[in-house]
C-alpha positions as CSV (number, residue, x, y, z in Angstrom):
1,M,0.0,0.0,0.0
2,K,3.0,2.3,0.5
3,Q,3.8,2.0,-3.1
4,I,0.2,2.8,-4.1
5,G,0.2,5.8,-1.8
6,S,3.5,7.2,-3.1
7,A,2.2,6.9,-6.7
8,I,-1.0,8.8,-5.8
9,S,0.7,11.5,-3.8
10,F,3.2,12.1,-6.6
11,W,0.4,12.3,-9.3
12,L,-2.5,13.9,-7.5
13,M,-2.7,17.6,-8.0
14,M,-5.5,19.6,-6.5
15,V,-6.3,23.2,-7.5
16,M,-8.8,25.5,-5.8
17,V,-9.6,28.9,-7.3
18,S,-11.9,31.5,-5.8
19,L,-13.4,33.7,-8.5
20,N,-14.3,37.2,-7.3
21,A,-16.1,38.2,-4.2
22,H,-19.1,36.1,-3.2
23,A,-22.6,37.5,-3.0
24,G,-25.0,36.9,-0.1
25,V,-25.6,33.3,1.1
26,K,-28.7,31.9,-0.4
27,N,-30.8,29.3,1.7
28,P,-28.0,28.8,4.3
29,D,-29.3,25.4,5.5
30,T,-30.1,23.9,2.1
31,F,-27.7,22.5,-0.5
32,V,-28.7,22.1,-4.2
33,L,-26.7,20.0,-6.7
34,A,-27.8,19.8,-10.3
35,N,-26.4,16.9,-12.4
36,Y,-27.6,14.4,-15.0
37,G,-27.0,11.1,-13.3
38,T,-30.1,8.9,-13.0
39,L,-30.5,6.5,-10.1
40,R,-31.4,2.9,-10.5
41,T,-31.2,1.4,-7.0
42,L,-30.5,2.3,-3.3
43,D,-29.5,-1.3,-2.4
44,P,-25.8,-1.3,-1.4
45,A,-25.4,-4.9,-2.5
46,V,-26.7,-4.1,-6.0
47,C,-25.6,-0.5,-6.7
48,Y,-22.5,-0.2,-8.8
49,D,-22.4,3.3,-10.2
50,A,-21.3,6.7,-9.0
51,T,-24.8,8.2,-8.8
52,G,-26.1,5.5,-6.5
53,S,-22.9,5.4,-4.4
54,Q,-23.3,9.1,-3.6
55,R,-26.8,8.5,-2.3
56,I,-25.8,5.3,-0.3
57,W,-22.6,6.9,1.2
58,N,-24.8,9.7,2.7
59,L,-27.7,7.5,3.9
60,Y,-25.6,4.6,5.2
61,E,-22.1,4.3,6.6
62,T,-19.2,1.8,6.2
63,L,-16.8,0.6,8.9
64,I,-14.1,3.0,7.6
65,F,-13.7,5.7,5.1
66,F,-10.9,7.6,3.3
67,D,-9.0,10.1,5.5
68,G,-9.4,13.4,3.7
69,S,-7.6,13.4,0.4
70,S,-5.7,10.2,1.0
71,T,-6.4,7.1,-1.0
72,E,-4.4,4.8,1.4
73,K,-5.2,6.1,4.9
74,Y,-8.6,5.6,6.6
75,V,-10.6,7.0,9.5
76,P,-13.1,4.9,11.5
77,L,-16.9,5.4,11.0
78,L,-18.9,2.5,12.3
79,A,-15.7,0.9,13.5
80,A,-14.4,2.3,16.8
81,E,-10.8,2.2,15.4
82,V,-9.0,1.3,12.2
83,P,-7.4,-2.1,12.5
84,T,-3.6,-2.2,12.0
85,L,-0.7,-4.5,12.6
86,E,0.4,-2.3,15.4
87,N,-2.9,-2.4,17.4
88,G,-3.4,-6.1,16.7
89,G,-6.4,-5.6,14.5
90,I,-4.6,-7.2,11.5
91,S,-2.8,-10.5,12.0
92,T,0.8,-10.8,11.1
93,D,0.0,-13.2,8.2
94,G,-2.5,-10.6,6.8
95,R,-5.4,-13.1,6.8
96,T,-7.4,-11.9,9.8
97,Y,-9.0,-8.4,10.3
98,A,-10.8,-7.6,13.5
99,F,-13.0,-4.5,13.8
100,R,-14.3,-3.3,17.1
101,I,-17.7,-1.8,16.5
102,R,-18.7,1.6,17.6
103,Q,-21.4,1.8,20.4
104,G,-24.3,4.2,20.7
105,V,-25.1,4.4,17.0
106,E,-28.7,4.6,15.9
107,F,-30.3,3.7,12.6
108,H,-32.8,6.1,11.0
109,E,-35.7,3.8,11.9
110,G,-34.6,3.6,15.6
111,G,-32.6,0.4,15.8
112,Q,-29.3,0.3,17.6
113,L,-26.1,-0.8,15.7
114,S,-24.6,-4.1,16.9
115,P,-21.8,-6.3,15.7
116,A,-24.5,-8.7,14.4
117,D,-25.8,-6.0,12.1
118,V,-22.3,-5.6,10.6
119,A,-21.7,-9.3,10.1
120,Y,-25.2,-9.7,8.6
121,S,-24.7,-6.8,6.2
122,I,-21.4,-8.1,4.8
123,K,-22.7,-11.7,4.5
124,R,-25.9,-10.5,2.9
125,A,-24.1,-8.4,0.4
126,M,-22.0,-11.3,-0.8
127,I,-25.0,-13.6,-0.9
128,V,-27.0,-11.2,-3.1
129,D,-24.1,-10.9,-5.6
130,P,-26.1,-9.6,-8.7
131,D,-24.9,-9.9,-12.2
132,G,-22.8,-6.8,-13.0
133,G,-22.8,-5.8,-9.3
134,P,-19.9,-4.9,-6.9
135,M,-19.8,-8.1,-4.8
136,W,-16.9,-9.6,-6.7
137,M,-14.6,-7.5,-4.6
138,L,-15.7,-8.8,-1.2
139,L,-16.1,-12.3,-2.5
140,E,-12.6,-12.4,-4.0
141,A,-11.1,-11.1,-0.8
142,M,-13.1,-13.3,1.6
143,T,-13.7,-16.5,-0.3
144,G,-11.1,-16.5,-3.1
145,H,-13.9,-16.6,-5.7
146,G,-14.9,-13.6,-7.8
147,S,-18.6,-14.7,-7.9
148,T,-21.1,-17.0,-6.2
149,R,-21.8,-18.5,-9.7
150,D,-19.8,-20.2,-12.3
151,R,-19.7,-19.2,-16.0
152,D,-23.0,-21.1,-16.6
153,G,-24.8,-19.1,-13.9
154,K,-24.9,-22.1,-11.5
155,I,-24.2,-21.7,-7.8
156,I,-20.6,-22.7,-6.9
157,P,-20.8,-25.6,-4.4
158,G,-19.9,-24.6,-0.9
159,I,-19.7,-20.8,-1.7
160,F,-22.4,-19.8,0.9
161,E,-20.7,-21.9,3.6
162,A,-17.4,-20.1,2.7
163,I,-19.1,-16.7,3.1
164,D,-20.5,-17.8,6.5
165,K,-17.1,-18.9,7.8
166,A,-15.4,-15.7,6.5
167,V,-17.3,-13.4,8.9
168,E,-17.4,-14.0,12.7
169,V,-18.9,-12.0,15.6
170,K,-16.9,-12.2,18.8
171,A,-18.1,-9.9,21.6
172,D,-17.9,-6.3,20.4
173,R,-15.8,-7.3,17.3
174,V,-16.5,-8.5,13.8
175,I,-13.7,-10.6,12.5
176,F,-13.0,-11.3,8.8
177,H,-11.1,-14.5,7.9
178,L,-9.4,-14.4,4.5
179,P,-8.1,-17.4,2.6
180,R,-5.0,-15.4,1.7
181,P,-3.6,-12.0,2.3
182,F,-5.5,-9.4,0.3
183,P,-3.9,-5.9,0.6
184,P,-6.8,-3.9,-1.0
185,L,-9.4,-5.1,1.6
186,M,-9.4,-1.9,3.5
187,G,-10.3,0.1,0.3
188,I,-13.1,-2.4,-0.4
189,L,-14.6,-1.9,3.0
190,A,-14.7,1.9,2.4
191,N,-16.8,1.2,-0.7
192,S,-20.6,1.9,-0.6
193,A,-21.0,-1.9,-1.3
194,A,-19.9,-2.5,2.2
195,A,-22.6,-0.2,3.8
196,I,-24.1,-1.5,7.1
197,L,-27.8,-2.3,7.4
198,D,-30.1,-2.8,10.4
199,R,-30.4,-6.6,10.3
200,Q,-33.9,-6.9,11.7
201,W,-35.2,-4.1,9.5
202,A,-33.6,-5.6,6.3
203,I,-35.1,-9.1,7.0
204,S,-38.5,-7.5,7.6
205,K,-38.3,-5.9,4.1
206,G,-37.6,-9.2,2.4
207,C,-33.8,-9.4,2.5
208,W,-31.9,-12.6,3.3
209,D,-33.4,-14.2,6.4
210,G,-30.0,-14.8,8.1
211,N,-30.1,-18.6,7.5
212,I,-27.2,-19.6,5.4
213,N,-29.1,-22.7,4.2
214,N,-31.6,-20.4,2.5
215,A,-28.9,-18.2,0.8
216,A,-29.5,-19.4,-2.7
217,R,-33.1,-18.0,-2.6
218,F,-31.7,-14.5,-2.3
219,N,-28.9,-14.7,-4.8
220,N,-28.8,-12.6,-8.0
221,P,-32.2,-10.8,-7.9
222,A,-33.7,-9.6,-11.1
223,P,-32.9,-5.9,-11.8
224,G,-35.4,-3.7,-10.0
225,H,-36.6,-6.5,-7.8
226,E,-34.1,-6.2,-5.0
227,P,-36.0,-5.5,-1.7
228,L,-34.1,-2.3,-0.9
229,Q,-34.3,-0.8,-4.4
230,S,-36.2,2.3,-3.3
231,I,-36.0,2.4,0.5
232,A,-33.2,3.0,2.9
233,N,-32.5,2.8,6.7
234,G,-28.9,3.6,7.5
235,T,-26.8,5.3,10.2
236,G,-25.7,8.2,7.9
237,A,-26.0,11.8,8.7
238,Y,-28.9,12.1,6.2
239,R,-32.1,10.1,5.6
240,L,-34.2,9.7,2.5
241,K,-37.0,12.2,2.3
242,I,-38.1,12.1,-1.4
243,W,-37.0,10.2,-4.4
244,Q,-38.7,11.3,-7.7
245,P,-37.0,9.3,-10.4
246,S,-35.3,11.4,-13.1
247,K,-36.5,14.5,-11.3
248,Q,-35.0,14.9,-7.8
249,F,-33.6,13.2,-4.7
250,V,-34.1,14.9,-1.4
251,F,-32.0,14.2,1.8
252,E,-33.0,15.5,5.2
253,R,-30.7,15.8,8.2
254,F,-30.9,12.8,10.6
255,E,-31.2,14.4,14.1
256,G,-30.2,11.2,15.8
257,Y,-26.8,11.0,14.1
258,W,-24.0,9.8,16.3
259,G,-21.4,12.3,14.9
260,P,-21.2,16.1,14.8
261,R,-24.5,17.7,13.7
262,P,-24.3,18.7,10.0
263,A,-24.8,22.3,9.1
264,I,-26.9,21.5,6.0
265,K,-30.5,20.5,6.9
266,T,-31.8,19.7,3.4
267,A,-29.9,18.5,0.4
268,I,-31.6,18.3,-3.0
269,I,-30.1,16.6,-6.0
270,K,-31.9,17.8,-9.2
271,Y,-31.8,15.9,-12.5
272,V,-30.9,18.5,-15.1
273,K,-29.4,17.1,-18.3
274,E,-29.0,20.3,-20.3
275,W,-25.8,22.3,-19.6
276,S,-27.4,25.6,-20.4
277,T,-30.0,25.1,-17.6
278,R,-27.4,23.9,-15.1
279,K,-25.2,26.9,-16.0
280,L,-28.1,29.3,-15.4
281,M,-28.9,27.7,-12.1
282,L,-25.3,28.2,-11.0
283,Q,-25.2,31.8,-12.1
284,N,-28.4,32.7,-10.3
285,G,-27.6,30.8,-7.2
286,D,-30.5,28.3,-7.7
287,A,-27.9,25.6,-7.5
288,D,-25.0,25.6,-5.1
289,R,-23.0,23.2,-7.3
290,V,-23.6,21.8,-10.8
291,T,-21.9,19.1,-12.9
292,V,-19.5,20.8,-15.3
293,D,-18.3,18.6,-18.1
294,T,-14.8,19.5,-19.4
295,P,-16.0,21.2,-22.6
296,Y,-17.7,23.8,-20.4
297,V,-14.9,24.6,-18.0
298,P,-13.9,27.8,-19.7
299,E,-17.5,29.1,-19.2
300,V,-17.3,28.6,-15.4
301,E,-13.8,30.0,-15.2
302,D,-15.2,33.3,-16.5
303,M,-18.1,33.2,-14.0
304,S,-18.0,35.4,-10.9
305,G,-18.8,34.2,-7.4
306,L,-17.5,30.6,-7.7
307,S,-15.0,28.3,-6.2
308,L,-13.4,25.8,-8.6
309,F,-11.6,22.6,-7.6
310,K,-9.6,20.6,-10.2
311,T,-8.7,17.0,-9.3
312,P,-7.3,14.3,-11.6
313,Q,-9.5,11.2,-11.1
314,L,-8.6,7.5,-10.8
315,S,-11.2,6.8,-13.4
316,L,-11.5,5.7,-17.0
317,S,-14.2,6.0,-19.7
318,A,-13.9,3.6,-22.6
319,A,-15.8,2.4,-25.6
320,L,-16.1,-1.4,-25.5
321,F,-16.9,-4.0,-28.2
322,C,-19.4,-6.8,-27.4
323,R,-18.4,-10.0,-29.2
324,K,-21.7,-11.8,-28.7
325,I,-24.6,-9.4,-29.0
326,N,-28.1,-10.4,-27.8
327,S,-30.1,-10.6,-31.0
328,R,-33.5,-11.2,-29.5
329,G,-35.7,-8.2,-30.2
330,N,-32.6,-6.0,-30.4
331,P,-33.1,-2.7,-32.4
332,N,-29.4,-1.9,-32.1
333,I,-28.3,-4.4,-34.6
334,G,-31.1,-4.1,-37.2
335,S,-31.7,-7.3,-39.1
336,A,-29.1,-9.2,-37.0
337,K,-27.5,-10.3,-40.3
338,L,-24.7,-9.0,-42.5
339,D,-27.1,-7.9,-45.3
340,G,-26.6,-4.2,-45.3
341,N,-29.5,-3.7,-42.8
342,G,-27.9,-4.9,-39.6
343,I,-24.9,-6.7,-38.1
344,P,-24.7,-10.3,-36.9
345,P,-24.3,-10.9,-33.1
346,D,-20.7,-11.9,-33.5
347,F,-19.8,-8.8,-35.7
348,F,-17.1,-7.6,-33.2
349,A,-15.7,-11.0,-32.7
350,D,-13.7,-10.3,-35.9
351,A,-10.4,-8.5,-34.9
352,N,-10.3,-6.7,-38.2
353,I,-13.6,-4.9,-37.4
354,R,-12.4,-4.0,-33.9
355,K,-9.2,-2.6,-35.3
356,A,-11.0,-0.7,-38.0
357,F,-13.1,1.1,-35.4
358,L,-10.0,1.7,-33.2
359,H,-8.2,3.4,-36.1
360,A,-11.3,5.5,-36.7
361,F,-11.0,7.3,-33.3
362,D,-9.1,10.6,-33.5
363,R,-7.6,10.9,-30.0
364,R,-5.8,14.2,-30.5
365,T,-8.8,16.0,-32.0
366,Y,-11.0,14.5,-29.2
367,R,-8.6,15.9,-26.6
368,E,-8.4,19.3,-28.2
369,D,-12.0,19.9,-29.3
370,V,-13.9,18.2,-26.5
371,F,-11.7,18.7,-23.5
372,N,-9.7,21.8,-24.3
373,N,-6.7,19.7,-23.6
374,Q,-7.8,19.4,-19.9
375,V,-7.8,15.6,-19.9
376,I,-5.5,12.6,-19.7
377,L,-5.6,10.2,-22.7
378,P,-5.0,6.7,-21.3
379,T,-3.5,3.8,-23.4
380,S,-5.0,1.0,-21.3
381,P,-7.2,0.5,-18.3
382,N,-4.1,0.8,-16.0
383,I,-4.4,4.5,-16.0
384,E,-1.9,7.1,-14.7
385,G,-1.7,7.2,-10.9
386,L,-1.9,3.4,-10.5
387,P,1.1,1.3,-9.8
388,Y,2.9,-0.3,-12.8
389,H,1.4,2.1,-15.3
390,K,2.9,1.8,-18.8
391,D,2.3,3.9,-21.9
392,V,1.6,1.0,-24.3
393,P,0.9,1.4,-28.1
394,V,-2.5,2.6,-29.3
395,Y,-4.2,2.3,-32.7
396,E,-3.5,5.8,-34.0
397,F,-6.1,7.6,-36.1
398,D,-5.7,6.4,-39.7
399,L,-8.8,6.0,-41.9
400,D,-6.7,4.3,-44.6
401,K,-6.0,1.5,-42.1
402,S,-9.6,1.5,-41.1
403,K,-10.6,1.0,-44.7
404,N,-8.1,-1.8,-45.2
405,Y,-9.3,-3.7,-42.1
406,L,-13.0,-3.4,-43.2
407,Q,-12.1,-4.6,-46.7
408,T,-10.5,-7.7,-45.1
409,A,-13.1,-8.4,-42.5
410,L,-15.2,-11.5,-42.9
411,N,-13.5,-12.3,-46.2
412,G,-14.6,-9.0,-47.7
413,A,-18.3,-9.4,-46.9
414,V,-18.4,-6.3,-44.7
415,W,-17.1,-4.0,-47.4
416,Q,-19.2,-5.6,-50.1
417,R,-22.6,-5.7,-48.3
418,G,-22.3,-2.9,-45.7
419,F,-23.9,-2.8,-42.3
420,K,-26.3,-0.9,-40.0
421,M,-26.0,-0.5,-36.2
422,V,-26.5,1.8,-33.2
423,I,-23.9,3.3,-30.9
424,A,-25.6,4.3,-27.6
425,H,-24.4,6.6,-24.8
426,N,-25.9,7.7,-21.6
427,T,-28.0,10.9,-21.8
428,G,-26.3,14.1,-20.7
429,N,-22.7,12.9,-21.0
430,E,-21.5,15.0,-23.8
431,M,-17.9,13.7,-23.7
432,R,-19.2,10.2,-24.5
433,E,-21.7,11.5,-27.0
434,A,-18.8,13.2,-28.8
435,A,-16.9,10.0,-28.9
436,A,-19.9,8.1,-30.3
437,W,-20.4,10.7,-33.1
438,M,-16.7,10.7,-33.9
439,L,-16.6,6.9,-34.4
440,A,-19.9,6.9,-36.3
441,E,-19.0,9.7,-38.7
442,N,-15.5,8.5,-39.4
443,I,-16.6,4.9,-40.1
444,M,-19.5,6.2,-42.3
445,S,-17.2,8.4,-44.3
446,L,-15.5,5.2,-45.6
447,S,-18.6,3.9,-47.5
448,P,-22.2,4.9,-48.0
449,K,-23.0,1.3,-47.2
450,F,-22.0,1.9,-43.6
451,R,-24.9,3.3,-41.5
452,I,-24.5,4.1,-37.8
453,E,-27.1,5.8,-35.6
454,V,-26.0,7.5,-32.4
455,R,-28.6,7.2,-29.6
456,K,-29.1,8.7,-26.1
457,V,-30.3,6.5,-23.3
458,D,-31.0,7.4,-19.7
459,W,-28.3,5.9,-17.4
460,K,-30.6,3.7,-15.4
461,D,-31.8,2.0,-18.6
462,Y,-28.3,2.0,-20.1
463,L,-27.1,-0.1,-17.3
464,V,-29.7,-2.7,-17.8
465,Q,-29.3,-2.8,-21.6
466,Y,-25.5,-3.3,-21.7
467,R,-25.8,-6.0,-19.0
468,N,-28.2,-7.8,-21.3
469,Y,-25.7,-7.7,-24.2
470,M,-27.9,-5.3,-26.2
471,Y,-25.2,-2.8,-27.4
472,P,-22.6,-3.6,-30.1
473,I,-20.5,-0.9,-28.6
474,F,-21.1,0.4,-25.1
475,I,-19.5,3.5,-23.7
476,T,-19.1,3.5,-19.9
477,G,-16.8,4.6,-17.1
478,W,-15.0,3.1,-14.2
479,V,-14.1,4.8,-10.9
480,A,-11.5,3.1,-8.7
481,D,-12.9,0.9,-5.9
482,Y,-9.4,0.8,-4.6
483,A,-6.1,2.2,-5.9
484,D,-4.7,-1.0,-7.4
485,P,-4.3,-2.2,-11.1
486,H,-6.3,-5.3,-10.3
487,N,-9.4,-3.1,-9.8
488,F,-9.1,-1.9,-13.4
489,L,-7.5,-4.7,-15.4
490,Y,-9.6,-7.4,-13.9
491,T,-12.7,-5.3,-14.4
492,F,-12.1,-4.6,-18.1
493,M,-10.3,-7.7,-19.2
494,H,-11.1,-10.8,-17.2
495,S,-13.9,-13.0,-18.5
496,Q,-15.8,-12.6,-15.2
497,G,-14.9,-8.9,-14.8
498,V,-17.6,-6.4,-14.3
499,Y,-17.2,-5.2,-18.0
500,G,-15.2,-8.1,-19.3
501,R,-18.1,-10.5,-19.0
502,F,-20.4,-8.1,-20.9
503,L,-17.9,-8.1,-23.8
504,A,-18.4,-11.8,-24.1
505,Y,-14.6,-11.9,-24.1
506,K,-12.5,-14.7,-22.8
507,N,-8.7,-15.2,-23.1
508,N,-7.1,-17.9,-20.9
509,E,-3.8,-16.0,-20.6
510,V,-5.6,-12.8,-19.6
511,D,-7.7,-14.6,-17.0
512,R,-4.7,-16.4,-15.6
513,L,-2.6,-13.2,-15.3
514,C,-5.5,-11.2,-13.7
515,E,-5.8,-13.9,-11.1
516,A,-2.1,-14.2,-10.5
517,G,-1.6,-10.4,-10.1
518,I,-3.8,-10.2,-7.0
519,A,-2.4,-13.5,-5.6
520,T,1.1,-12.2,-5.0
521,V,2.5,-9.4,-2.9
522,D,5.9,-9.4,-4.7
523,P,6.2,-6.0,-6.5
524,A,8.5,-7.4,-9.1
525,Q,6.1,-10.2,-10.0
526,R,3.2,-7.8,-10.0
527,E,4.9,-5.4,-12.3
528,Q,5.7,-8.2,-14.8
529,I,2.1,-9.4,-14.8
530,Y,0.5,-6.1,-15.1
531,T,2.9,-4.9,-17.8
532,R,1.9,-8.0,-19.9
533,L,-1.8,-7.3,-19.4
534,Q,-1.4,-3.8,-20.6
535,Y,0.2,-5.0,-23.8
536,L,-2.5,-7.6,-24.2
537,W,-5.1,-4.8,-24.1
538,Y,-3.5,-3.4,-27.2
539,E,-2.8,-6.8,-28.9
540,E,-6.4,-8.1,-28.4
541,A,-8.0,-4.8,-29.5
542,I,-10.5,-5.0,-26.6
543,G,-11.7,-1.4,-26.7
544,I,-10.9,2.3,-26.9
545,P,-9.6,3.9,-23.7
546,L,-11.3,7.3,-24.2
547,Y,-10.3,9.6,-21.3
548,Q,-9.2,9.9,-17.7
549,Q,-10.9,12.9,-16.5
550,I,-9.6,15.9,-14.6
551,N,-12.7,16.5,-12.5
552,V,-13.7,20.2,-12.2
553,R,-16.1,21.1,-9.5
554,A,-17.9,24.5,-9.5
555,Y,-19.5,25.6,-6.2
556,R,-21.0,29.0,-5.2
557,D,-18.1,30.5,-3.2
558,Y,-20.1,30.6,0.0
559,V,-20.1,26.8,0.1
560,H,-17.3,25.3,2.1
561,G,-16.2,21.9,3.3
562,Y,-15.4,19.9,0.1
563,I,-12.2,17.8,0.3
564,P,-10.9,16.6,-3.0
565,N,-10.0,12.9,-3.4
566,A,-8.8,11.1,-6.5
567,M,-10.9,8.0,-5.6
568,L,-14.2,9.9,-5.4
569,P,-16.0,10.8,-8.6
570,D,-17.9,14.0,-9.7
571,A,-21.2,12.5,-8.4
572,W,-19.8,12.3,-4.9
573,E,-20.7,14.8,-2.3
574,D,-20.1,14.4,1.4
575,L,-23.0,16.4,2.6
576,K,-22.2,16.3,6.3
577,R,-19.0,18.3,5.7
578,L,-20.6,21.1,3.8
579,Y,-21.6,24.5,5.2
580,K,-22.4,27.9,3.8
581,K,-20.7,31.1,5.0
């Protein structure tokens, strides 16, 4: 972890600029954020996106959380102290972690926090383990498996018993027993996926009943059918007041909070997808903060009465090729045949087609025109700021090469017959929209037989669609769960990775290396493994690493309390720290 920390501290730059004198404070006990992220679920075991995590981190709490701007140091929340080797909380072999649980903590609905609640929450999260969800992290650390199910979707024999044995309650402590040392565990426990529930309340709402023999009944719920999809009962400084999907989400201060009383009484997250509207809200003080995508940074830099923060993020947005598209009732692939009116489900299984699209993306123009050069262009998922980062080759913009690859693809049939398909992106994200249009227009410029439609889809629906293999190309992002290359390379490349599985991609060497990289603590071995994986990303033409964002936050200058952290995305807001003055 020292190596991780030194890499981050060297790389992380944070800039705060106060622009002109601020006007009077507007609504001093209310905070309004305008952004375009839509929310799909409030269930910590299911949520795996930045928008949902922001809600969960404020409604619930984890055992520990990041200490200020650090990505390697932690402070206790529901734990009474952070376990270390020095205080005996971590065993010398790195396989046992003991957390003493804080006393006197109340849930929003009146229950009192106990070690049994903590143990239940962690077990229940791993038992739920939905497709495309976050539980692979805890499962990998605590059982040695990245899923409760095999590649065929069948329950792995003995997996629930392994979960049960991994988590123990002993007096005022919860003890985690790991099959092997797993250095990123502390970062995983700070993730919203490890939020702590009131056991009795959760069971009363239809969650796992606490009996390990019944665990299979609660595994992998259908999207939208998880019991805690739209309700919450945490220990956080704020409780849920109103959730109006695709309109607003309202927090209200929890007066029974165990920690310091927050200054903000009400926080409102408004769904505003148009930049012009968000900009006007910020100018008029109708919003205290708005999401500012990089193309619009110059506009807020010229605006008076603001405070700006610029923080490079441990995040990656990429365009990914699905090699086995779902053809059932799928409008994104037309006829589902290579007949000029669609594409076959295995269209992107052909490396020539993938490389043609890769050469059609103009990285330099994208950086200059879309980001005003305020962005990092990655070459693989192992982005800058992570250990063992290498600048590996990329498929440079070259439409002649694109043409040659398409003329070769499928024995010339692609060039001869043409194709029709859709590239979708999430509504409101103009950086991803620009990437989609660049790909579409450059490919279509090669032949009138190539037809590509660019389509906007709300984020909550986009998540469901790509997880059902409905998009030939899906454009998505990843924010670090913990500052380690495993969290990115496994995610994007392993056949069971959060994105790898939805690419229908499997390479035995890639899988073996991903698994070996986290199984060793030898830095030299890890560097060799992760270097090879970065080159395989290029050789296998898996996808287009689009951008690593420099997050720009724009607040009214009477809002204080924000602490930048490279691990936490633009959607994140620690409401209990904020105050107006």
